[in-house]
N, C-alpha and C positions, 0 to 999 in steps of 0.2 A: 504494500500500500504506500503510495507516494504521498507525502505531506508537504504542504506549502505554507509559508508564513502569509497569512491573510491580513489585509490592512484595514478593512472596514467591517462593521457588523454584517452588512449585506454580503460581502465577500465570504465571510465565515458561514452565513446561512446557506447561500447557494453552493458553496464548496461542500458543505455537509450533505446537501440534497443531491449532489452529483453521484453519490454511491447508491446502487440499488439495494444493498443490504440495509443501509441507514434509512432509506425511504420506506422499506418494508417494516423496519422496527417502528418508525413513526406511525405507519398505517395501523399496526397492531396496537400501539399505545392509545390510539383514538378510542378503541373499544374499552380499555380499562388499564389502570396502573398495574405494573407487574414487578416482581422481584427480578434481580439481575439474572438469576437462574432460569426464571420463566422466559425472559427475553431471549436467552441463549438457546433454549430447548430445541426449537425447530431447525436450527442452522447446523450445518456440518463444518463448524468452525471451532477453534479452541476457545476456551473461556477467556484467555488473554486477548484474542482477536475481537471478541464481542466487547470486552472491556475497553479496547481502543476505540471501537465504533461508538460506544456510549460516551467516551471522553470527548470525541469530536462533536457529537450532538450536544453534550453539556457545555462545551466551550462556545458553541454557537448559540447557546441559550434556547435550544429547541426542546431539551428535556431538563428535568430537575431530578436529582436523586435525594432521597431522604432516608433516614435510618428508622426502621421499625423493628425493635428488638435486635436480633442478630442479623436481620436481612436489610439489604439496601433496596428500596422501592424506587422504581423509575416512573416518572410522571411526564406527560406531555406538557409543554409550555406553549399554549396556543397563541399567546400575545406576540411571540416572535414570528410565527407564521403570518400573523396579521400584518406585521411590518413588511414582510416580503410581498404579501398580497397588495399592500398599499403602493409599493414601488412598481409592481407589475400593472397595477390599475391604470397608471398613466398611459402605458402602452396599449392596454386593452381599449381605452377610450379612443386613442389614435386610430387603431385598426377598425373599430366600430364606425368611426367617422368615414374612413376610407371605403369601407364596404357599403355604407349608406350612399356615398357619392357614386360608387360604381353601380349600385342598384338604380339610382336615379338616372344615370347616363344610359344604362341599358333600356330603361323604360322609355326614354326619349328617342332612342335610336331605332 
């Protein structure tokens, strides 16, 4: 796994989301909080590899770990995804405007 020094919070968020395993972990955390062991269970990866993936997600503020007894519980941090969505929203509006213009052009032509 190649790691880069990321300079902004958005770089860190999108860098984290670039990996399919991390995206899958986030998808599963939408359903419920999990222990680190439960997160690791379905993957054919070492516990150390899962821990590295969780560290990347935690550094990007996409997940939060908390201690519950002897276990570490991993929780989704949706506010960070909202930040990324806000960034993408400006491009979403631009493309919507372009599609609306294209639709109008095709109706007139």
